[in-house]
Phi, psi and omega in degrees: 000146183286160180296137184247147174266352176240162182299144173296148180253121171253122197254139184283346182193130166215162182241031183295329179296321177298316181297317179293322177300314181290336181273000177133001176079220183300332179293340179266356186296332181298333180293337176294328179277322187267338184124130184225165178277080182190187188273333185230128167202175184297314179300317179293322179297319179295324178290318188263356182075027177282116188257004179120199181152208182274114178264110188279141169257117186225130179266113185285151172267153178283077179238159179273106184296324180296317178298321179298314180295320180296319180295319183284353174277352181281163182297332174213155182197160176209090184282132176294144180284143174296161178294154175301156178246129181290152180304317182299329179275328185283322189301313180300324180292316179298316180296324178296320180288322177296322177298323177297317180301314181288333173294320176297323176294316180299328180279356180084012183283330185200172174235127176281120188255143181245351178223158177294324178298321178294321177300314180300318180296317181294316179296319180296332179277000180077023180253173179266130180255134182236138171254129174284115184233141174250126179255100187093116191268032178302330182279001178259127181280162183297335177276354177069017177298318180296323177301315181298316182292315181292329174300315179297331178281347178127359179299127180227004180205140182210139170256122183303332180219153158248089176054299180295151183292150172232179176292350184261340182170194187231142179252187179260138172288167175277098188225133176216134351282150181189149167275170174277004182279077187227106170082188183283166182260228182286148173272178174300321175300320180295320178295321176294323177298315179299313181299316182290323177297320175301317181294321182281332189090036174260125181291138175265123179264124183272349178300138181083339174293145173284176187294323178298318177295322176304311183289331174297316177296317181300324181284328191253340182276145176261002185251165177304143177278128186226131170243108190291331182208084180213160182234191188266119177299329181295334179263317178234103184284064178258148181302334182281349185265164188261136177285164178296328177295319176295318178299322178297321179292322177296318178298316182299326181275356184064037177269212178192170179229136173261127180297123180273131180276351182302124191294329180294338179263356178260316187290144175302326184269001175067017185268146181275069180233136193277355182278068181248118179287156179298335178298331177291323177294323178293328175300315177295316179300316178302315182294316179297318179295318179301321186265338183250335187094163187290343184267004190230023181231134178218201180246135176222075200300324191067025177302143183067011178225003186203161167283126184241166180305144187297338177279353185227043187292343174214171181293345175296338181271001185303325176302334177296318179293319179296318177297321178296322176299315181295316179294333179285345177112002176288134179277174185298324181296313180295318180298319179295322177299313182295321185289320180203331190294325180292325176296317180295322179299310184288329176290322175299321180288326182278315186266336197090163184296000000 
């Protein structure tokens, strides 16, 4: 990566593996190096100072994305959740996306990191650092055998659900206006998943969990509470966003939250419309910093998985957000914490150095 005049950005969430999978799998991986029609690739990363982050493995549901976007552009909405996906159907898709990640490593595009120290080394060398993350644990069997194998392969972060239910718990539908207090929380399988992830050193991602599931993790996990890509319910009353009470629990655990760029979770009106000024993102950052402290807020873009503000359509635009932070009054130390240092801090605490 080229020399940057602004801090490197280590990002809490992207869906580039899903996009490459849908575009042809490993045969499409070369576009990540040369440039692709999407939010993240090597040329854009070099331009914007994108240094890597959590690369999500996500098994898609057969839904009409255009209809979903059209519905979420309305003043209010309540999208039905897709049906659960069986382990036998999910596992091949997850493995195909993980294979793409390691193919990118073989091509020299990035390094899959298993420790916080390794991330620091890769960033210092000017390379892209990737965390293998699973968003929605459909590919994990009830006996957790798959978890054990994927941990050995490099899995270091997992979200028990992506909104639709799994054998581990329940998520939030895409609903506005709404609190996240929707339905039951973790199942017995989910509690076992949390315990084993704690033992292994796999981070639990609270994004997409409903509020009952959040509190189940808070009661049973011994690790910092982390939401990789979520925003403030007090500003945007969307089911996907976190209440001030949840933020207080995250602060108490010394965890953190990554600011989600998805416009429906940023706008006061919850609509999936891209005309969102950077000042709106700063409102969420201010609120998160006020409730979490300066050491517990980062970036969780949701790039390649969401409609984002028109000024930040790809990672090449990240310097615009950094400049807006500076103009807003954030000093260099705070900006560096938000851009990458806070993620490294919480990963060191979760994984060990």
